[in-house]
C-alpha positions in Angstrom: 179.4 -24.7 36.9 182.1 -22.1 37.5 183.2 -22.6 33.9 179.7 -21.8 32.8 179.7 -18.6 34.8 183.0 -17.6 33.1 181.4 -18.5 29.7 178.4 -16.2 30.1 180.0 -13.2 31.7 180.9 -10.2 29.6 179.1 -7.7 27.5 178.9 -9.7 24.3 175.7 -11.7 23.8 176.1 -15.5 23.7 173.7 -17.9 21.9 173.8 -21.3 23.5 172.3 -24.1 21.5 171.5 -27.3 23.6 171.1 -30.2 21.3 170.9 -34.0 21.5 174.1 -35.6 20.2 172.2 -37.7 17.7 173.4 -37.5 14.1 170.2 -36.0 12.6 169.9 -33.2 15.1 173.5 -32.2 15.0 173.4 -32.2 11.2 170.4 -29.9 11.2 171.6 -27.5 13.8 175.2 -27.1 12.6 174.6 -25.0 9.4 172.1 -22.8 11.2 174.6 -22.0 14.0 177.4 -21.4 11.4 175.1 -18.8 9.6 174.4 -17.1 12.9 178.1 -17.0 13.9 179.0 -15.5 10.5 176.3 -12.9 10.8 177.3 -11.7 14.2 181.1 -12.1 13.7 183.1 -10.9 16.7 180.1 -9.0 18.2 178.9 -12.2 20.0 179.4 -15.9 20.4 177.6 -19.0 19.3 178.1 -22.2 21.3 176.5 -25.6 20.9 176.3 -28.0 23.8 175.4 -31.6 23.7 172.9 -32.3 26.5 174.2 -35.8 27.1 177.7 -34.5 27.8 176.6 -31.7 30.1 174.0 -33.3 32.5 174.7 -31.0 35.5 174.3 -27.9 33.4 171.2 -29.2 31.7 169.6 -30.0 35.1 170.6 -26.6 36.6 169.1 -24.8 33.6 166.1 -27.1 33.5 166.5 -28.0 29.9 163.7 -30.5 29.2 164.0 -30.9 25.4 166.4 -30.4 22.5 167.0 -28.3 20.8 166.8 -25.5 23.3 168.3 -22.1 22.5 169.2 -19.4 25.1 170.8 -16.0 24.8 172.9 -14.6 27.6 174.1 -11.1 28.0 176.1 -9.8 31.0 175.6 -13.2 32.8 171.8 -13.0 32.5 169.6 -15.1 30.4 167.6 -12.7 28.2 165.9 -15.1 25.9 165.0 -18.9 25.8 163.1 -21.1 23.4 162.7 -24.8 22.9 162.2 -26.2 19.4 163.6 -25.7 15.9 164.7 -22.1 15.0 165.9 -20.9 11.7 169.1 -18.8 11.2 167.3 -15.6 10.4 165.2 -15.7 13.5 168.2 -16.4 15.7 170.2 -13.6 14.0 167.4 -11.2 14.6 167.1 -12.2 18.2 170.8 -12.0 19.1 171.1 -8.7 17.1 168.8 -7.1 19.6 171.5 -7.5 22.2 174.5 -6.5 20.2 176.2 -3.2 21.3 
């Protein structure tokens, strides 16, 4: 968990996408996350996390379903939503937290 703390600290917003490592879901989420990453460039980060490879983190954050998206800013979760999201929605949300 200390690695997670290091990951979310800092002033730049971070979009975390928790997904299930099944082929269909990863194929759907990857292009969306690439679009978000391109749109925010160096002003923030986009990270995807396979829930099956991060069970302790998933339990600690009480992730119950995939995909689940969260935005962290300055070590605090500022937004969270479970379910499909499109790139424009995610870009709009994370843009609210860009400096």
